[in-house]
N, C-alpha and C positions, 0 to 999 in steps of 0.2 A: 391387610398386608399393608407395612408403613411406605408410603411414599410422599414426595413433595410435589405440591399440582404447580406446572409452574403456566403462568397466563399469560406472560407478554413475551416479548424477545429472548430468544433462549440465550442464558448468560446475564442478559441485562437486568430483569426484575422478576423476582418470585413472591408469591404469596408466602407467607410465614408458615413454617412448618407444621404448627401445631393447628392451623386453621383448618385443613383440611385432613391433616395425616390421621389416619385411624387403622385399628388392628384388624385381622380377619373375624376375629371372637365379637368384637363391637359391632363390626360391618354387619354379620350374617344376622343380628337382631334389631337392626335398625333398617328403617324403609326410606327410600331416597327421596329427598324434596324435589318435587316435581320444578320448582324453579327456586334461584336464589339472586340478590343483587349484593355486590360489594365493593366498598370504596376503601380508598387508603392512599397515605402519602408516605414519603419516606425524604433520605438523606444519604450519599454515599459520598466516600472521599475521592473516588474513581471509578470509571464506568467502564470493565473490560468485556471485550466480547471477542471471541474466538482469535486472540492472542493480540490482539489490538486495542488500543485507547479510544473509545467513542469519544469522551468529554475531553481529550488533548490533555489527561493528566491533571484534572482540575475537579473540584468538587461540583456535585448536582445536587438538585431537589426534583422531585417528580410529584404526580400526583396521577391516581389511576383508579379504573372502574372496572370491574366485571361481573358478566351475568352468566349464570349457568341453568341449564336443561337437565333435570333428572340425574344431575351431577354426572355426566358424561360427555355434554358438549357446553364449551365455554366460548365465550364472545369478551374478548377485553381491549381495555386502550389507554395510553398513556401520554402524559404530555413531561419534558424535561425542560429543566433551565439548567445553565450554566452562569457558574457565578463571575465570569469575567467580561458578561456581556452585561450593557448597561441597560439595554432594554428588558422591561419586565415579562414580554413575552415568552413564550418557549421556544427553544432554539430548534427543537425536534420532538417529532410525536411518533407512537407505534399503534398497530393492530394485531390481533390474532385472533385466528379461530383455531381451537383444539377440540382433539376429540380423546377421550379414554375409555378402556374396557378391560374388566377384568375376565382373562381366559380359565384358569383355574386359582385355586388360592395363592399358589406361588408364584403365578404369573399373569403379567399384565401387559396392555400395549397401549400405545398413544399416537398420534399423529398431529402435525399441526402446520398451518401456513401463517405466515409473519411478513408485515409491512413496516419498512423504516421509512419515515419521511421528514427529510430536512427542509428547513426553509432555503429558499431559492439563493438568497443572498448571501449564505454560511455555508453552502457546497464548496467553497474553494477553501473554507474555514476550517470544515468537518470534511464530509464527503458525501456524494450523492445518493439519492434515495436507491432503497433495494428492496427486495421479495427474498424470503427464505421460506423452506418448509424442511420438515424432517421426521422421521419415525423413529419411537423410543420403546424400546423392551425392557421390561423389568422383571427380575428375577428374586425371590425373597428367600434367603439361604436361611433363615432363623437367625444367624448370627450376623450375617451380612445381606445388604439389599441391592442389588447392583442394577444399573442402568447403561441400558448398550444405546446410544442415540448416532443416528446417520444421518447428516442434513447436508443438503448443498442450496447454493444462491441459485435463483432460477433467470438462467439468461442462456445463451447460445452454447458457452463451453463453462459449464459452472462447476468450480472449485468444490469441492466436496470436503467435508469434516467428519470426523469420528471422535466420539467421547464415551470414555467409561468412566463410571463414578461409584465408586462404593460408598457406601454410608450405614450408619446404626443409629437408629431411631431409638430415643428413651424417654421415658414422661413419668413424672412423680405422682404418686396418688393424689386424688381431688383433695383440695382445701377451700377454705370460706364458703363451708356447707356444700362441698363437693361442688360447686361451680368453676372452680379455677385449677389449672396445673401449670407446671414449667415443665417445657420438651427441651431435649437437646438432639441433635444431629450431625454430629461432625462426620467430615467426609473427605475424600481423595478424590479428584477428578484430573484423570488424564486425558489431554486433548491431543488429535492426531489428525493432520490435513495435507492439503496441499502446500509444499514449500517451494518457493521459487528463488533460485539462487542465481546471482549474476556474476559474472568472472570476467575479468578485462586482464586479456594478457599484453605485456607491454613489448615492444622488439623495436626493430629500426629498417630504414629503407635506402639503400644507397642510389643516388640518382648522378649518371655522367654526363656533363654537358659540354658538346664541342662546340665552339664557334671558329669559322674561317675569315680571314680580314684580306681582302684584295687589294694592294697599293699601285696604281700605275707610274710607270717613270719614263722621263722622254729625254730624247738624247738628242742634240743638234749639231751636224759637221758640215764644212764649207770647203772650197777648193778655187783657184784663180790663176790666169796666164797673160803676159802683157810685153809688147813689141815696138821699137820708134826707130825711123831713120831722120836722117837731116842733110842738106847739102848747101856749099855756099863758094860766092865767088867775087872778087873784087879788081877794081881797074885803079888806076894810078891818077884820074882824073877825080876821083874820090866817090865813086857810085859804087854800090855793091846788092847784092840781093840771094836770097837763100830759100827755098821750100822746105818743109820738114811735116812727116806725119808721124802718127803712132795709134796702137789699139790694143786692148784687153779682152779677155773672157773670162769667166767665174761661176761656179755652184755650190748650192747648199742642202743637206740630206737631213731629215729630222725622223729618227726612229724612237719608236714608244714600246716598252716593255711592261710586264706587271710582275709584282713580288706578292707572293701568297705567305700567310701566316696564320697558323692554327694554334687555338688555346684550347685546352681539355678542363674543364671544375668538376670536382666529385665532392657531391654534396651528401652528408649523411640526416634523415629526416627521422625522427622516432614516431612510431606508429602504434596505436590501440585498437585491438580485436575485442570485441563483448559477446560474449556467448551467455544465453540465459537459457537454463533447464529449471525443469519442476520434477519433484519427487514428493511422495506420500510420504510423511515422515512425524515424528513426536513433534509438538509446537510447546507445550506448556504443560507443569504439573501444579494442580492447587490443593491446598490443603484448606479446609474451612471448618468453625464452629458456629452454627446457628445455636440461639439461644432465644426460647419463644415464651412469653406468658399468655395463656390463654383463658378467654373466656366464652360463653357461649356467644356472644354477640362482637367479641372483640379479640385481636391478637396483637401483640405487641411485640417485637423482635427485634435483636441487635446480632449483627455476625461481623467475625474478624475472620480473614483469609488471609493466607501466602501465596503468591504467585510465583512460580520458579520458572525461567524459561528454558525449552530445552535446545535451542539454537541460539546463534551468535552471528546477527546481519549489521554490522555499523552503518548501514543503510537505512534500513527501517528496525531500530532497535525493539526489541519486546519490553513490554510493562515487567516491572519486576518489584517484588517487595509485599506490604502489610497493605490490605485496603479493609476500611471499617463502613458499615453502613448500619442504618437504623430504619423501621418499619413498622406502620401503624396501619389497620385494616380493622373495618367496621362492618357488621352486616346489616344492611339496610332494612331485608326482609326475606 
């Protein structure tokens, strides 16, 4: 059965296809190795994982190691370097524990748990560390090899992902004294997952404001009356006298009234209502062609792939376009 063994995070790093790929005819007569150790390094123009760019759309370098037990259990780890960081230390690390088992000649299953660790000072630049697990079923149709993988993040409400990958493995006859081969494994990978959609609805709200003003008005009025009398007499000798008297009365009245004025103001205020929804939908379609040069102790691989997003979200744009990667893996023992 042809298959490509995944040793690190899904979608992040693969061992070259020729390093472990084998047919049922050759596998049936070959005894599984009790244990083996591999080391490798590589370069990629961009690191895409589940519809998002891990490396923030920039090139990366990595070093990795893997240990296998009976060619069924694999423990692996890797360190990744990003080109825009001045420090030579790795930006993040990964670790994985995977298991695979052939059920029939045409059917195999595998399962894995993965840990992704980001340096604390880079969590704002990249994102936080997380755990991931998946289960994969592989079916060999002779003409095609189909892998169906279901995975989810390990958290309280885990988003889930489904990948359906169809590939075809080709290998040239042996050369260099039948110690070397060249293998090809073109593939088409469909990624489905939980797609979050944010919708913003615009509207308006009318606010009516009424204000009442009260103004006091004071009016003062007054009234009055007066009277006077007088008398006089005189004689020839030049003497005279006369008494007189007078009096008057008056009043003042003050009246206060109020004047009320009402003003009404109508204001239109724009409003925004945000609605978040989730749906399980297609996320991306990937086409790839890995080409590997294989020896007993070494495998060199180059891969060209093209990613086509299946959704459009301006807030979280999906990576799109060609990705180029190179890798070299060596068998230590």
